[in-house]
TORKOL-322057 format. One line per field, with one value per residue: x, z, y of N, C-alpha, C, O in turn; residue in three letters. Coordinates in Angstrom, 1 decimal, always signed. Example, Ala and Ser with C-alpha at 12.3 -4.5 7.8 and 13.67 -1.06 7.14 Angstrom:
REM TORKOL-322057
nc1: +13.2_+12.8 $
nc3: +7.8_+7.1 $
nc2: -5.7_-2.2 $
cac1: +12.3_+13.7 $
cac3: +7.8_+7.1 $
cac2: -4.5_-1.1 $
cc1: +13.2_+12.9 $
cc3: +7.8_+7.9 $
cc2: -3.3_+0.0 $
oc1: +14.2_+13.4 $
oc3: +8.5_+8.0 $
oc2: -3.3_+1.1 $
residuo: Ala_Ser $
//
This chain:
REM TORKOL-322057
nc1: +125.8_+128.0_+130.2_+131.8_+130.0_+127.7_+124.5_+122.8_+124.1_+123.9_+121.1_+120.8_+122.2_+120.6_+118.3_+119.1_+119.9_+117.4_+116.2_+115.7_+116.4_+119.6_+119.2_+116.6_+117.0_+118.9_+117.5_+115.5_+117.1_+117.7_+119.3_+119.7_+120.1_+119.4_+120.2_+122.9_+124.1_+123.5_+125.0_+127.5_+127.8_+127.5_+130.0_+131.7_+133.7_+133.2_+130.4_+129.4_+130.3_+128.8_+126.1_+126.2_+126.6_+124.2_+122.4_+123.2_+122.5_+119.8_+119.1_+119.8_+118.0_+115.6_+115.9_+115.9_+113.3_+111.9_+112.4_+111.0_+108.4_+106.8_+104.6_+105.4_+105.4_+104.4_+102.9_+100.9_+99.6_+98.6_+96.9_+95.0_+94.0_+92.8_+90.9_+89.3_+88.2_+87.0_+85.5_+82.4_+81.1_+80.2_+81.2_+83.7_+85.0_+85.0_+86.7_+89.1_+89.6_+89.9_+92.2_+94.0_+93.9_+95.0_+97.6_+98.6_+98.6_+96.4_+94.4_+95.6_+95.9_+93.3_+92.8_+94.6_+93.7_+91.2_+92.1_+93.4_+93.2_+91.5_+92.6_+91.6_+92.8_+92.2_+93.5_+93.0_+93.2_+91.2 $
nc3: +120.2_+120.0_+121.4_+121.1_+121.7_+121.1_+119.4_+121.0_+123.5_+124.0_+124.2_+126.5_+128.4_+128.5_+129.5_+132.1_+133.1_+133.3_+135.4_+135.2_+136.2_+135.8_+134.5_+133.4_+131.7_+129.9_+128.7_+127.4_+125.7_+123.9_+124.4_+124.9_+127.3_+130.0_+132.7_+132.9_+130.8_+131.7_+134.1_+133.1_+131.4_+133.2_+134.4_+132.8_+132.1_+130.2_+129.8_+132.4_+132.6_+130.6_+131.5_+133.8_+132.7_+131.2_+133.4_+134.7_+132.8_+132.7_+135.3_+135.1_+133.2_+134.6_+136.6_+135.1_+134.2_+136.6_+137.0_+135.1_+135.8_+135.3_+132.8_+129.4_+126.5_+124.2_+125.4_+126.7_+124.6_+123.3_+125.2_+125.4_+122.8_+122.8_+124.8_+123.6_+121.5_+122.7_+125.0_+126.8_+127.6_+126.4_+127.0_+128.1_+125.9_+124.1_+125.6_+125.6_+122.8_+122.4_+123.9_+122.5_+120.1_+120.8_+121.6_+119.2_+117.7_+116.0_+115.9_+115.5_+113.0_+112.3_+114.4_+113.9_+111.4_+112.2_+113.8_+112.0_+110.1_+107.6_+105.8_+104.1_+101.9_+100.8_+98.4_+96.1_+94.1_+94.5 $
nc2: +98.2_+96.7_+94.9_+92.7_+90.7_+88.0_+87.8_+86.2_+86.4_+89.1_+89.4_+87.8_+89.4_+91.7_+90.5_+89.7_+92.2_+93.4_+92.1_+89.4_+86.0_+84.3_+81.7_+81.8_+84.0_+83.0_+80.9_+82.5_+83.8_+81.9_+79.7_+76.2_+74.7_+76.3_+76.6_+75.6_+77.2_+79.8_+80.0_+79.7_+81.9_+84.0_+83.9_+85.2_+88.0_+90.0_+89.8_+90.3_+93.0_+94.2_+93.7_+95.3_+97.8_+98.1_+98.1_+100.4_+102.4_+102.0_+102.9_+105.6_+106.4_+106.0_+107.9_+110.3_+110.2_+110.5_+113.2_+114.4_+115.2_+117.4_+118.3_+118.4_+120.6_+119.3_+117.2_+118.7_+120.0_+117.7_+116.7_+118.9_+118.7_+116.2_+116.5_+118.5_+117.1_+114.9_+115.5_+115.6_+117.8_+120.9_+123.4_+122.9_+121.7_+123.9_+125.7_+124.3_+124.3_+127.0_+127.5_+125.9_+127.2_+129.7_+129.0_+127.9_+130.2_+130.6_+132.4_+134.8_+136.2_+137.0_+138.8_+140.8_+141.8_+142.9_+145.0_+146.6_+149.6_+151.4_+154.0_+156.8_+159.0_+162.2_+163.5_+164.9_+167.7_+170.7 $
cac1: +126.2_+129.0_+131.3_+132.3_+129.0_+126.8_+123.1_+122.3_+124.7_+123.3_+119.7_+121.0_+122.6_+119.4_+117.4_+119.6_+119.9_+116.0_+115.7_+115.5_+117.6_+120.4_+118.6_+115.5_+117.6_+119.6_+116.4_+114.9_+118.1_+117.8_+120.2_+118.9_+120.2_+119.4_+120.9_+124.3_+124.6_+123.4_+126.1_+128.7_+127.8_+127.7_+131.4_+132.5_+133.9_+132.5_+129.0_+129.2_+130.4_+127.6_+125.0_+126.4_+126.4_+122.8_+121.7_+123.5_+121.7_+118.4_+118.9_+119.8_+116.7_+114.6_+116.1_+115.4_+111.8_+111.4_+112.5_+110.0_+107.1_+106.0_+104.2_+106.0_+104.5_+103.6_+101.9_+99.8_+98.9_+97.9_+95.8_+94.0_+93.4_+92.0_+89.8_+88.5_+87.6_+86.2_+84.7_+81.0_+80.7_+80.5_+82.1_+85.1_+85.5_+85.3_+87.8_+90.2_+89.8_+90.4_+93.6_+94.8_+94.0_+96.0_+99.0_+99.1_+98.4_+95.4_+93.5_+96.4_+95.7_+92.0_+92.8_+95.3_+92.8_+90.2_+92.7_+93.9_+92.2_+91.6_+92.7_+91.4_+93.4_+91.6_+94.6_+92.6_+93.1_+89.8 $
cac3: +121.4_+119.5_+122.3_+121.0_+122.2_+120.1_+119.6_+122.2_+124.7_+124.2_+124.8_+127.8_+129.2_+128.6_+130.4_+133.5_+133.6_+133.6_+136.5_+135.1_+136.7_+134.6_+133.8_+132.5_+130.7_+129.0_+127.9_+126.6_+124.6_+122.9_+124.8_+125.2_+128.8_+130.6_+133.9_+132.6_+130.1_+132.6_+135.0_+132.3_+130.9_+134.4_+134.8_+131.8_+132.4_+129.2_+130.1_+133.6_+132.3_+129.8_+132.4_+134.7_+131.8_+131.0_+134.6_+134.9_+131.8_+133.1_+136.5_+134.7_+132.5_+135.6_+137.3_+134.2_+134.2_+137.9_+136.9_+134.1_+136.4_+134.7_+131.4_+128.4_+125.5_+123.4_+126.2_+127.0_+123.3_+123.0_+126.2_+125.0_+121.6_+123.2_+125.5_+122.7_+120.7_+123.4_+126.2_+126.6_+128.0_+125.3_+127.6_+128.2_+124.5_+123.6_+126.3_+125.0_+121.5_+122.6_+124.4_+121.4_+119.1_+121.3_+121.6_+117.8_+117.1_+115.0_+115.8_+115.4_+111.8_+112.4_+115.3_+113.2_+110.4_+112.9_+114.3_+111.0_+109.7_+106.3_+105.7_+102.7_+101.8_+99.8_+97.9_+94.8_+94.2_+94.2 $
cac2: +97.5_+95.7_+94.8_+91.4_+89.8_+87.5_+88.2_+85.5_+87.0_+90.5_+89.1_+87.3_+90.5_+92.5_+89.8_+89.8_+93.6_+93.8_+91.4_+87.9_+85.2_+83.8_+80.6_+82.3_+84.9_+82.1_+80.3_+83.5_+84.1_+80.8_+78.6_+75.0_+74.4_+77.6_+76.6_+75.5_+78.4_+81.0_+80.0_+79.9_+83.3_+84.9_+83.8_+85.9_+89.4_+90.8_+89.7_+91.1_+94.4_+94.6_+93.8_+96.5_+99.0_+98.2_+98.5_+101.9_+103.2_+101.9_+103.7_+107.0_+106.7_+106.1_+109.2_+111.3_+110.1_+111.1_+114.7_+114.8_+115.2_+118.5_+118.0_+119.2_+121.3_+118.3_+116.6_+119.7_+120.1_+116.5_+116.7_+119.8_+118.2_+115.1_+117.1_+119.2_+116.1_+113.8_+115.9_+115.6_+119.2_+121.9_+124.5_+122.4_+121.6_+125.3_+126.2_+123.5_+124.8_+128.4_+127.4_+125.4_+128.3_+130.7_+128.4_+127.8_+131.5_+130.4_+133.6_+136.0_+136.9_+137.7_+139.9_+141.9_+142.3_+143.7_+146.1_+147.5_+150.7_+151.9_+155.5_+157.3_+160.4_+163.0_+164.4_+165.4_+169.2_+171.2 $
cc1: +127.2_+130.2_+131.9_+131.3_+128.2_+125.4_+122.5_+122.8_+124.1_+121.9_+119.8_+121.3_+121.4_+118.4_+117.8_+119.5_+118.4_+115.4_+115.5_+116.7_+118.3_+119.9_+117.5_+116.0_+118.3_+118.6_+115.8_+115.8_+118.3_+118.7_+119.3_+118.9_+120.4_+120.3_+122.4_+124.8_+124.5_+124.6_+127.4_+128.9_+128.1_+129.2_+132.3_+132.5_+133.1_+131.0_+128.7_+129.3_+129.2_+126.3_+125.1_+126.1_+124.9_+122.0_+121.9_+122.6_+120.3_+118.1_+118.9_+118.5_+115.6_+114.7_+115.6_+113.8_+111.2_+111.4_+111.5_+108.6_+106.2_+105.8_+104.9_+105.0_+103.7_+102.6_+100.6_+99.0_+98.0_+96.7_+94.7_+93.2_+92.4_+90.7_+88.8_+87.6_+86.6_+85.4_+83.2_+80.4_+81.1_+81.4_+83.5_+85.7_+85.9_+86.5_+89.1_+90.6_+90.4_+91.9_+94.5_+95.0_+95.0_+97.4_+99.5_+99.0_+97.4_+94.6_+94.3_+96.1_+94.4_+92.0_+93.6_+94.4_+91.7_+90.8_+93.2_+92.8_+92.5_+91.6_+92.5_+91.9_+92.7_+92.7_+94.3_+92.5_+91.7_+89.8 $
cc3: +121.0_+120.4_+122.3_+121.5_+121.0_+120.4_+120.9_+123.5_+125.0_+124.8_+126.2_+128.8_+129.5_+129.6_+131.8_+134.0_+133.9_+134.7_+136.4_+135.8_+135.5_+133.9_+132.9_+131.4_+129.6_+128.1_+127.0_+125.4_+123.6_+123.2_+125.2_+126.7_+129.5_+131.9_+133.7_+131.9_+130.9_+133.5_+134.2_+131.8_+132.0_+134.9_+133.9_+132.1_+131.5_+129.5_+131.3_+133.4_+131.5_+130.6_+133.3_+133.9_+131.6_+132.2_+135.0_+134.0_+132.2_+134.3_+136.1_+134.0_+133.5_+136.4_+136.5_+134.2_+135.5_+137.8_+135.9_+134.6_+135.8_+133.2_+130.5_+127.4_+124.7_+124.2_+126.5_+125.7_+123.0_+124.0_+125.8_+123.7_+121.9_+123.9_+124.6_+121.9_+121.5_+124.6_+125.8_+126.9_+126.9_+125.8_+127.7_+126.8_+123.9_+124.3_+125.8_+123.6_+121.5_+123.0_+123.3_+120.4_+119.5_+121.2_+120.1_+117.0_+115.9_+114.8_+115.6_+114.2_+111.8_+113.2_+114.6_+112.1_+111.1_+113.4_+113.2_+110.5_+108.3_+106.3_+104.3_+102.7_+100.6_+99.3_+96.4_+94.9_+93.8_+93.1 $
cc2: +96.4_+95.7_+93.3_+90.3_+89.3_+88.0_+87.5_+86.1_+88.3_+90.3_+88.7_+88.5_+91.4_+91.9_+89.9_+91.2_+94.0_+92.9_+89.9_+87.2_+84.6_+82.6_+81.0_+83.2_+84.1_+81.4_+81.3_+83.9_+83.0_+79.7_+77.4_+74.7_+75.7_+77.6_+76.6_+76.8_+79.6_+81.1_+80.3_+81.3_+84.3_+84.8_+84.6_+87.4_+90.3_+90.9_+90.5_+92.6_+95.0_+94.7_+95.0_+97.7_+99.2_+98.6_+100.0_+102.7_+103.2_+102.8_+105.2_+107.4_+106.9_+107.5_+110.4_+111.3_+110.7_+112.7_+115.2_+114.8_+116.3_+118.1_+118.9_+119.8_+120.3_+117.6_+117.5_+119.8_+118.9_+116.3_+117.6_+119.3_+117.1_+115.6_+117.8_+118.2_+115.2_+114.2_+115.9_+117.0_+120.2_+123.0_+124.1_+122.2_+122.9_+125.9_+125.6_+124.0_+126.2_+128.4_+126.9_+126.5_+129.4_+130.2_+128.3_+129.1_+131.4_+131.7_+134.8_+136.8_+137.7_+138.9_+141.1_+142.6_+143.2_+145.0_+147.1_+148.5_+151.0_+153.4_+155.9_+158.8_+161.1_+164.0_+164.9_+167.0_+169.6_+172.2 $
oc1: +127.2_+131.1_+132.4_+131.7_+127.9_+125.2_+121.8_+122.1_+123.9_+121.5_+119.0_+120.7_+121.2_+117.8_+117.0_+119.2_+118.3_+114.2_+115.1_+117.8_+117.8_+120.0_+117.5_+115.5_+118.2_+118.7_+115.5_+115.4_+118.8_+118.9_+118.2_+117.9_+121.6_+121.0_+123.2_+125.9_+125.4_+125.1_+128.3_+129.9_+128.8_+129.5_+133.5_+131.5_+132.5_+130.3_+127.7_+128.5_+128.7_+125.5_+124.0_+125.5_+124.4_+121.0_+121.0_+122.1_+119.6_+117.1_+118.1_+118.0_+114.7_+113.7_+115.0_+113.2_+110.2_+110.6_+111.2_+107.7_+105.0_+106.7_+105.1_+103.8_+102.5_+101.5_+99.5_+97.7_+96.9_+95.6_+93.5_+92.0_+91.3_+89.6_+87.6_+86.5_+85.6_+84.5_+82.9_+79.3_+82.3_+82.4_+84.4_+86.9_+86.9_+87.4_+90.1_+91.8_+91.3_+92.7_+95.6_+96.1_+95.8_+98.3_+100.7_+99.2_+97.6_+94.2_+93.7_+96.0_+94.3_+91.4_+93.2_+94.5_+91.4_+90.1_+93.4_+91.6_+93.6_+90.6_+93.3_+91.4_+92.7_+92.8_+95.2_+91.8_+91.0_+88.8 $
oc3: +121.6_+120.2_+123.3_+121.7_+120.1_+121.4_+121.7_+124.5_+126.2_+125.7_+127.0_+129.9_+130.6_+130.5_+132.7_+135.2_+134.8_+134.8_+137.4_+135.9_+134.4_+132.6_+131.7_+130.2_+128.4_+126.9_+125.8_+124.4_+122.5_+122.4_+125.9_+127.3_+129.7_+132.1_+134.3_+132.3_+130.8_+133.6_+134.7_+131.9_+131.9_+135.7_+134.1_+132.4_+131.9_+129.4_+131.3_+133.9_+131.8_+130.5_+133.5_+134.4_+131.6_+132.1_+135.4_+134.5_+132.1_+134.4_+136.6_+134.2_+133.4_+136.7_+137.0_+134.2_+135.4_+138.3_+136.0_+133.9_+135.8_+132.5_+130.7_+127.4_+124.5_+123.6_+126.4_+125.8_+122.6_+123.6_+125.8_+123.6_+121.4_+123.7_+124.7_+121.6_+120.9_+125.0_+124.7_+126.4_+126.7_+125.1_+127.3_+126.6_+123.3_+123.6_+125.6_+123.3_+120.7_+122.4_+123.1_+119.8_+118.7_+120.7_+119.9_+115.8_+114.9_+113.7_+115.5_+114.2_+111.3_+112.9_+114.8_+112.0_+110.5_+113.4_+113.5_+110.5_+107.8_+106.9_+103.4_+103.5_+99.5_+99.8_+95.7_+95.8_+92.9_+92.8 $
oc2: +95.3_+96.5_+92.8_+89.2_+90.0_+88.7_+88.2_+86.2_+88.7_+91.1_+89.1_+88.6_+91.9_+92.5_+90.2_+91.4_+94.9_+92.9_+89.3_+87.7_+84.6_+82.6_+80.6_+83.1_+84.4_+81.3_+80.9_+84.3_+83.2_+78.8_+77.6_+74.3_+76.1_+78.6_+77.4_+77.3_+80.5_+82.2_+81.1_+81.9_+85.3_+85.6_+84.7_+88.0_+91.3_+91.9_+91.2_+93.4_+96.1_+95.6_+95.7_+98.7_+100.3_+99.4_+100.6_+103.7_+104.2_+103.5_+106.0_+108.5_+107.8_+108.1_+111.3_+112.4_+111.3_+113.3_+116.4_+114.4_+116.2_+117.7_+120.1_+119.4_+120.5_+117.3_+117.0_+119.8_+119.0_+115.9_+117.3_+119.5_+117.0_+115.1_+117.6_+118.5_+114.7_+113.4_+116.3_+117.3_+120.3_+123.4_+124.8_+122.6_+123.1_+126.5_+126.2_+124.2_+126.5_+129.1_+127.4_+126.7_+129.9_+131.0_+128.6_+129.1_+132.1_+132.0_+135.9_+138.0_+138.8_+139.9_+142.3_+143.8_+144.3_+146.0_+148.3_+148.1_+151.0_+154.0_+155.5_+159.6_+160.6_+165.1_+165.3_+167.4_+169.0_+172.8 $
residuo: Met_Asp_Lys_Gly_Leu_Thr_Lys_Lys_Gln_Thr_Val_Phe_Cys_Lys_Gly_Val_Ala_His_Gly_Arg_Asn_Pro_Thr_Asp_Ala_Ala_Leu_Ala_Ala_Gly_Tyr_Lys_Asn_Gly_Gln_Ile_Glu_Gly_Lys_Arg_Leu_Met_Ser_Lys_Glu_Lys_Ile_Leu_Gln_Glu_Ile_Glu_Ser_Leu_Gln_Thr_Lys_Ser_Lys_Glu_Thr_Asp_Gln_Arg_Ala_Asp_Lys_Asp_Glu_Ile_Ala_Asn_Lys_Asp_Glu_Ile_Leu_Ala_Phe_Leu_Thr_Gln_Thr_Met_Arg_Glu_Ser_Lys_Glu_Thr_Lys_Ile_Arg_Ile_Lys_Ala_Ala_Glu_Leu_Leu_Gly_Lys_Lys_Thr_Lys_Leu_Phe_Gly_Glu_Glu_Glu_Lys_Glu_Glu_Gln_Ser_Arg_Ile_Val_Ile_Leu_Asn_Asp_Ile_Pro_Lys $
//
């Protein structure tokens, strides 16, 4: 975020972008007189641009979060793992373990072994 802003100015911009008033944001940034510094900073074009940029990014993040209503793969696996470990009902724990095993292909090798057949050829001449 190197746009010619000091650390204090950057903290101030973040504070205002997240809803603080300029006085509180200035005090949180470390300025001694929040009211005077808040007004002074709000009159600078660089500061206003940075606040607007941060607010735009925040809105875009919020919109993406709204679109993420459907659980992703990691969330589902975490939920199944937690259910398997913490549920008091054995049936539920077993079902969660079964689903985790299927998803991680834990049982795939055993199934293949069960399906394989041993064939003995008697090719010894009589």
